[in-house]
ZAMARGU-4260 file (C-alpha; in steps of 0.2 Angstrom, whole numbers, plus 5000, padded with zeros to 4 digits):
<rodrens>
0) 5001/5000/5000 | 5015/5012/5004 | 5021/5008/4988 | 5006/5013/4978 | 5001/5027/4986
5) 5012/5040/4974 | 5005/5029/4959 | 4986/5034/4965 | 4990/5053/4972 | 4999/5057/4953
10) 4983/5050/4946 | 4971/5059/4957 | 4978/5075/4953 | 4981/5068/4932 | 4962/5069/4932
15) 4958/5087/4936 | 4972/5094/4921 | 4964/5082/4909 | 4946/5090/4914 | 4954/5106/4912
20) 4959/5103/4897 | 4944/5099/4889 | 4936/5113/4896 | 4950/5122/4887 | 4945/5114/4868
25) 4927/5119/4874 | 4931/5138/4878 | 4941/5139/4862 | 4928/5132/4850 | 4914/5143/4859
30) 4925/5159/4859 | 4927/5160/4840 | 4911/5152/4836 | 4903/5166/4847 | 4917/5180/4840
35) 4909/5174/4819 | 4890/5173/4828 | 4890/5192/4835 | 4898/5198/4817 | 4883/5189/4807
40) 4870/5194/4818 | 4878/5213/4817 | 4875/5212/4799 | 4858/5204/4796 | 4852/5218/4809
45) 4859/5232/4799 | 4850/5223/4782 | 4834/5233/4777 | 4828/5220/4769 | 4833/5203/4780
50) 4829/5186/4771 | 4825/5176/4788 | 4825/5178/4807 | 4837/5177/4822 | 4839/5160/4819
55) 4842/5159/4802 | 4857/5171/4803 | 4864/5160/4819 | 4864/5145/4807 | 4870/5155/4794
60) 4884/5159/4807 | 4889/5139/4813 | 4891/5137/4794 | 4904/5149/4791 | 4913/5145/4806
65) 4912/5127/4801 | 4918/5132/4783 | 4931/5141/4789 | 4941/5126/4795 | 4938/5119/4779
70) 4921/5109/4777 | 4911/5107/4763 | 4895/5118/4763 | 4879/5113/4755 | 4869/5127/4749
75) 4851/5119/4747 | 4841/5134/4738 | 4846/5135/4722 | 4835/5141/4706 | 4839/5123/4699
80) 4832/5114/4713 | 4849/5106/4714 | 4860/5109/4730 | 4877/5117/4726 | 4893/5114/4733
85) 4903/5130/4743 | 4919/5124/4744 | 4931/5137/4744 | 4940/5144/4763 | 4941/5160/4766
90) 4959/5160/4774 | 4957/5173/4784 | 4943/5166/4793 | 4953/5151/4798 | 4967/5162/4805
95) 4956/5164/4821 | 4950/5147/4826 | 4969/5138/4822 | 4976/5153/4834 | 4963/5148/4848
100) 4965/5129/4847 | 4985/5132/4847 | 4983/5143/4863 | 4971/5130/4872 | 4983/5118/4869
105) 4999/5126/4874 | 4991/5133/4890 | 4984/5113/4894 | 5000/5108/4891 | 5011/5122/4901
110) 4998/5128/4916 | 5001/5141/4927 | 5012/5137/4943 | 5007/5127/4955 | 4993/5120/4945
115) 4993/5101/4941 | 5000/5096/4922 | 4993/5082/4912 | 5005/5074/4899 | 5006/5080/4882
120) 4998/5066/4873 | 4982/5069/4887 | 4985/5086/4885 | 4983/5086/4865 | 4968/5073/4869
125) 4958/5082/4877 | 4961/5099/4869 | 4955/5093/4852 | 4942/5082/4861 | 4933/5096/4869
130) 4934/5106/4853 | 4928/5091/4843 | 4912/5090/4853 | 4907/5110/4850 | 4911/5105/4830
135) 4900/5092/4831 | 4886/5103/4840 | 4888/5117/4824 | 4886/5104/4812 | 4869/5098/4820
140) 4862/5115/4824 | 4868/5120/4805 | 4857/5107/4796 | 4842/5118/4796 | 4848/5133/4789
145) 4853/5140/4770 | 4873/5132/4774 | 4874/5116/4778 | 4889/5108/4783 | 4893/5091/4772
150) 4896/5077/4787 | 4909/5068/4774 | 4921/5081/4778 | 4920/5083/4797 | 4930/5071/4798
155) 4944/5077/4785 | 4948/5088/4783 | 4941/5097/4800 | 4947/5084/4813 | 4962/5085/4805
160) 4963/5104/4805 | 4959/5104/4823 | 4971/5090/4828 | 4986/5098/4819 | 4982/5116/4827
165) 4983/5106/4846 | 4998/5095/4842 | 5005/5114/4837 | 5002/5121/4854 | 5011/5107/4862
170) 5024/5106/4855 | 5028/5123/4859 | 5023/5122/4878 | 5038/5106/4875 | 5051/5120/4868
175) 5048/5116/4849 | 5059/5099/4852 | 5065/5091/4835 | 5062/5072/4844 | 5062/5059/4850
180) 5054/5050/4837 | 5041/5036/4844 | 5047/5020/4846 | 5039/5013/4832 | 5050/5022/4819
185) 5063/5017/4810 | 5080/5015/4822 | 5090/5023/4808 | 5078/5038/4809 | 5079/5039/4828
190) 5098/5038/4828 | 5099/5053/4814 | 5085/5062/4823 | 5096/5061/4840 | 5111/5069/4830
195) 5114/5089/4834 | 5121/5090/4817 | 5102/5084/4809 | 5092/5095/4820 | 5102/5111/4815
200) 5101/5105/4797 | 5083/5101/4799 | 5079/5119/4807 | 5088/5128/4794 | 5079/5120/4780
205) 5061/5123/4789 | 5065/5142/4793 | 5068/5142/4773 | 5056/5134/4767 | 5045/5147/4777
210) 5051/5162/4771 | 5052/5154/4753 | 5032/5152/4755 | 5030/5169/4764 | 5039/5178/4746
215) 5027/5167/4737 | 5011/5175/4747 | 5019/5191/4747 | 5025/5191/4727 | 5004/5183/4725
220) 4999/5197/4733 | 5009/5212/4724 | 5003/5203/4706 | 4982/5206/4712 | 4986/5224/4719
225) 4994/5227/4702 | 4980/5219/4692 | 4965/5226/4703 | 4976/5244/4700 | 4974/5241/4682
230) 4959/5237/4681 | 4950/5247/4694 | 4933/5251/4686 | 4926/5234/4683 | 4931/5230/4704
235) 4921/5244/4707 | 4907/5242/4695 | 4908/5222/4703 | 4907/5232/4722 | 4893/5243/4718
240) 4884/5230/4709 | 4883/5216/4722 | 4875/5227/4735 | 4863/5245/4733 | 4863/5247/4752
245) 4878/5252/4764 | 4875/5237/4774 | 4877/5223/4761 | 4890/5234/4755 | 4900/5233/4769
250) 4896/5212/4770 | 4903/5213/4753 | 4920/5221/4759 | 4921/5211/4774 | 4920/5196/4764
255) 4933/5201/4751 | 4945/5203/4764 | 4941/5187/4771 | 4946/5182/4754 | 4963/5191/4753
260) 4975/5178/4756 | 4966/5166/4745 | 4968/5180/4731 | 4988/5182/4735 | 4988/5161/4733
265) 4981/5162/4717 | 4993/5175/4712 | 5008/5164/4715 | 5001/5151/4707 | 4999/5162/4689
270) 5016/5164/4694 | 5024/5147/4695 | 5016/5142/4680 | 5000/5130/4681 | 4987/5144/4685
275) 4971/5144/4693 | 4954/5138/4685 | 4940/5147/4682 | 4927/5134/4680 | 4930/5116/4672
280) 4934/5122/4655 | 4945/5137/4658 | 4961/5143/4664 | 4971/5155/4669 | 4992/5155/4666
285) 5006/5168/4659 | 5004/5163/4643 | 4984/5164/4641 | 4967/5164/4647 | 4962/5146/4640
290) 4945/5144/4638 | 4929/5152/4641 | 4927/5157/4661 | 4913/5157/4669 | 4918/5169/4683
295) 4905/5177/4695 | 4903/5197/4697 | 4915/5200/4713 | 4928/5214/4715 | 4942/5200/4717
300) 4939/5193/4702 | 4942/5210/4691 | 4961/5204/4690 | 4958/5189/4682 | 4968/5194/4666
305) 4958/5195/4649 | 4955/5183/4635 | 4970/5180/4624 | 4987/5176/4623 | 5000/5184/4637
310) 5010/5197/4633 | 5026/5203/4642 | 5017/5210/4657 | 5009/5194/4660 | 5028/5183/4661
315) 5034/5195/4672 | 5024/5186/4685 | 5038/5172/4684 | 5048/5185/4695 | 5038/5179/4710
320) 5044/5161/4711 | 5062/5168/4706 | 5063/5179/4720 | 5057/5164/4732 | 5071/5153/4726
325) 5083/5168/4730 | 5076/5170/4747 | 5075/5151/4750 | 5095/5153/4746 | 5099/5166/4756
330) 5093/5159/4772 | 5101/5143/4768 | 5118/5152/4765 | 5117/5163/4780 | 5115/5147/4789
335) 5127/5140/4780 | 5142/5152/4781 | 5139/5163/4793 | 5148/5181/4795 | 5155/5177/4814
340) 5162/5159/4813 | 5180/5152/4804 | 5178/5148/4786 | 5183/5130/4794 | 5166/5129/4801
345) 5156/5133/4786 | 5146/5121/4778 | 5153/5108/4763 | 5145/5112/4748 | 5136/5097/4749
350) 5128/5102/4765 | 5122/5118/4757 | 5116/5111/4743 | 5105/5096/4754 | 5098/5109/4767
355) 5092/5120/4751 | 5084/5106/4741 | 5075/5101/4757 | 5071/5118/4760 | 5063/5119/4741
360) 5054/5103/4746 | 5045/5109/4760 | 5041/5126/4751 | 5032/5114/4738 | 5024/5105/4752
365) 5016/5120/4758 | 5011/5127/4744 | 5001/5112/4739 | 4993/5112/4758 | 4990/5128/4757
370) 4982/5130/4737 | 4971/5113/4740 | 4962/5123/4753 | 4961/5140/4744 | 4953/5133/4731
375) 4937/5122/4729 | 4918/5121/4719 | 4907/5134/4722 | 4893/5127/4712 | 4889/5114/4699
380) 4896/5111/4680 | 4906/5124/4676 | 4912/5131/4693 | 4913/5116/4700 | 4933/5117/4697
385) 4939/5136/4705 | 4955/5140/4709 | 4972/5134/4708 | 4975/5115/4706 | 4987/5110/4722
390) 4993/5095/4712 | 4998/5107/4698 | 5005/5121/4712 | 5014/5111/4723 | 5029/5102/4712
395) 5028/5119/4703 | 5033/5128/4716 | 5047/5113/4723 | 5056/5114/4703 | 5057/5131/4704
400) 5063/5134/4721 | 5076/5118/4718 | 5084/5122/4699 | 5087/5141/4707 | 5088/5139/4724
405) 5102/5126/4725 | 5115/5136/4712 | 5110/5151/4719 | 5114/5145/4736 | 5132/5138/4730
410) 5135/5152/4722 | 5131/5164/4737 | 5142/5150/4749 | 5158/5154/4737 | 5156/5170/4737
415) 5155/5173/4757 | 5171/5160/4756 | 5179/5169/4744 | 5197/5171/4748 | 5202/5183/4763
420) 5212/5195/4750 | 5195/5201/4742 | 5181/5193/4757 | 5174/5203/4771 | 5178/5188/4783
425) 5189/5176/4779 | 5195/5174/4795 | 5185/5182/4811 | 5203/5188/4817 | 5205/5201/4801
430) 5188/5204/4798 | 5186/5211/4814 | 5194/5227/4825 | 5195/5227/4843 | 5184/5239/4852
435) 5200/5248/4861 | 5205/5250/4843 | 5192/5261/4839 | 5193/5268/4856 | 5209/5274/4857
440) 5211/5283/4839 | 5203/5299/4843 | 5216/5302/4857 | 5232/5297/4846 | 5235/5282/4859
445) 5239/5267/4854 | 5236/5250/4864 | 5246/5235/4865 | 5235/5225/4852 | 5237/5239/4841
450) 5255/5237/4841 | 5255/5217/4839 | 5244/5217/4827 | 5254/5231/4815 | 5269/5223/4816
455) 5261/5202/4817 | 5252/5212/4798 | 5271/5218/4793 | 5277/5198/4793 | 5262/5194/4783
460) 5267/5207/4768 | 5251/5219/4774 | 5251/5239/4777 | 5262/5242/4795 | 5253/5249/4810
465) 5234/5245/4803 | 5224/5229/4804 | 5216/5223/4787 | 5201/5230/4785 | 5184/5225/4773
470) 5188/5239/4761 | 5205/5239/4757 | 5207/5221/4751 | 5222/5223/4740 | 5230/5223/4760
475) 5226/5204/4759 | 5227/5201/4743 | 5244/5209/4741 | 5251/5196/4755 | 5243/5181/4748
480) 5251/5187/4730 | 5269/5190/4737 | 5267/5210/4733 | 5265/5224/4745 | 5249/5230/4737
485) 5248/5246/4731 | 5265/5251/4736 | 5276/5240/4727 | 5282/5219/4730 | 5282/5213/4748
490) 5297/5216/4759 | 5309/5200/4758 | 5317/5204/4775 | 5302/5201/4787 | 5316/5204/4802
495) 5318/5223/4797 | 5298/5225/4795 | 5298/5219/4814 | 5312/5230/4821 | 5304/5245/4814
500) 5287/5239/4822 | 5293/5244/4840 | 5301/5259/4836 | 5283/5265/4827 | 5273/5260/4844
505) 5287/5268/4855 | 5282/5284/4847 | 5265/5285/4845 | 5264/5277/4865 | 5278/5287/4874
510) 5269/5278/4890 | 5275/5264/4885 | 5293/5265/4894 | 5286/5270/4910 | 5270/5257/4909
515) 5286/5242/4908 | 5292/5248/4927 | 5275/5244/4936 | 5275/5226/4924 | 5262/5231/4914
520) 5259/5238/4896 | 5253/5254/4888 | 5234/5249/4886 | 5232/5237/4898 | 5216/5233/4911
525) 5226/5232/4926 | 5241/5224/4936 | 5237/5208/4930 | 5237/5209/4911 | 5246/5197/4901
530) 5253/5203/4884 | 5258/5186/4878 | 5238/5184/4878 | 5237/5190/4863 | 5255/5180/4854
535) 5252/5170/4841 | 5250/5152/4843 | 5262/5145/4829 | 5276/5133/4834 | 5292/5143/4840
540) 5305/5137/4824 | 5294/5147/4814 | 5304/5164/4808 | 5291/5172/4807 | 5284/5168/4826
545) 5298/5171/4834 | 5303/5188/4826 | 5285/5193/4832 | 5289/5188/4850 | 5304/5194/4850
550) 5297/5213/4843 | 5283/5211/4858 | 5296/5207/4872 | 5307/5222/4865 | 5292/5236/4866
555) 5289/5227/4883 | 5305/5231/4888 | 5304/5251/4885 | 5316/5249/4869 | 5329/5242/4879
560) 5330/5228/4870 | 5341/5222/4852 | 5336/5219/4837 | 5330/5198/4833 | 5345/5188/4835
565) 5353/5180/4820 | 5352/5163/4823 | 5369/5149/4822 | 5376/5148/4804 | 5370/5133/4796
570) 5380/5123/4785 | 5378/5131/4768 | 5376/5150/4772 | 5387/5159/4787 | 5379/5167/4801
575) 5375/5186/4799 | 5381/5196/4815 | 5364/5205/4820 | 5364/5224/4817 | 5364/5237/4834
580) 5348/5242/4842 | 5338/5255/4836 | 5335/5267/4846 | 5317/5270/4854 | 5309/5285/4853
585) 5306/5287/4874 | 5321/5277/4877 | 5331/5290/4890 | 5333/5287/4911 | 5317/5282/4914
590) 5321/5270/4902 | 5336/5263/4908 | 5327/5263/4925 | 5314/5252/4917 | 5327/5241/4910
595) 5336/5239/4929 | 5318/5237/4938 | 5308/5228/4927 | 5301/5211/4937 | 5286/5206/4926
600) 5283/5194/4915 | 5292/5203/4898 | 5309/5202/4909 | 5307/5186/4913 | 5304/5180/4897
605) 5319/5190/4890 | 5331/5184/4901 | 5326/5165/4896 | 5328/5171/4877 | 5343/5178/4880
610) 5351/5162/4889 | 5344/5150/4876 | 5352/5162/4862 | 5370/5164/4875 | 5369/5143/4873
615) 5368/5145/4854 | 5382/5157/4851 | 5373/5172/4843 | 5382/5188/4844 | 5368/5199/4846
620) 5360/5193/4862 | 5371/5201/4875 | 5358/5217/4870 | 5344/5208/4878 | 5350/5211/4895
625) 5343/5229/4903 | 5359/5233/4910 | 5371/5231/4895 | 5378/5248/4887 | 5368/5246/4868
630) 5353/5248/4878 | 5358/5263/4887 | 5359/5278/4878
</rodrens>
């Protein structure tokens, strides 16, 4: 009994949580239905010639609410006596119910602090069940109205749409994780989803696909707006002819606003190539209008192109899928080769092409689903097919995005990862300038980072004292090609450049010698400053790194150290004696005191290097001692 007590307590706490989730689904459905019912009743009250009483208005509101979920409606009162189906869903009306379902499931899966929380599966099932209870009641109530719901469409797509919105809400409450997959899924797929690399690539593909769909919708809306502007007179006549009073015109305006997303999808399908159907025997494409369209008199339909073959203005609609493909490529490359990471961490060209192809596939699937939702029948006979054909629009969106997006992504990747000579980012250390350098540029003072970067860039063939910048690509290019940029060929003797850099730095920062007395360097943050954090990590046997380190030690000693000592003579070339050290711009009594009293890390390293060069027989190493006559003027 003692071991079963926690299980019983958990079950008792979970039952109220499930009831609360069920009520959340009922409330979400009731809010959506009530808001639409209020709008319909207001329009009915303002109408001077209502055809039915308030009961008929409420039944029509229930039918329109079901239509917003994708249910097919049937209009029994027709002139021919044959019931006419209504399957075109105003997509703007679907935003409210979907958002309410999503929020109810999210709040049920992640309740407030201190409240009981059901499991994710329990929250999903409870919210979906509560919402579908209201759907069933609304369908039963609308059976006696002017717009009846088709019972076959309540399971699909209404139940599927509600379940998808609830699942998205539970997924959002869980933090939008990409996995783990169910245990019945293939093991190889579970292992792939468990990898972080797979999740990153999948997230990038989903984001790029969403951007592509958004660009398609925006481009389609732009095409519709341009077409309506060209046919403004026809649209105005249709708007004024549908209703003679202001109440009817407001109702027509509200219906047109609700159908704006549908018109954007129709425009996107037109730009993709398949176009849209204007009845059973007419199709509008950029190549022209084929057949005799059966177009109802409605303001938005004034944007339909006229009969006959298309011209250059119709073909210009192809810019919409091109823009969508370029947007997919751009957002994929932003993740494949970001500007704030080194080149070695960028994606390979295979990964970039693969993710772009997945984004194109997602864009095609989303476009096909939206196209199927935006079209449908408006009656029987010629109006049985109205809107874009989803099984043509989806593949067309995938083909455009893949054919243009994949090569564009590869070219953009090459552009962002081009050679450091012409790149604004070949390496993060070369592309970014330290904030301290920008802060000290105004008062003429230089930090240790500026001095060291200038000396190290001189060794690489750049311009002394100035870091590389993206607006002066010839600096890095000169180093790579073997020339010194616009000034001429590169200096073949890097030791001379290393010897000149400390003199310039000393003249630029006269307080460097005084800072050496306290074991710090000008521009440091405090007494614990370690100048060697900025030294290169190259092996010590490389000549350029040794010269750069020797130059840094020379600057740290206040200009008291000699030039870089020559190494021992090899078997093929004799040893060159080291030249005398160049006098520093600030050498004086203060510098002599700094040389005798420096007990920081810079003096210790100078002594270590001196002992090493003495053991190798270098003649110029004696100048490294702070008490040597060569260092004191």
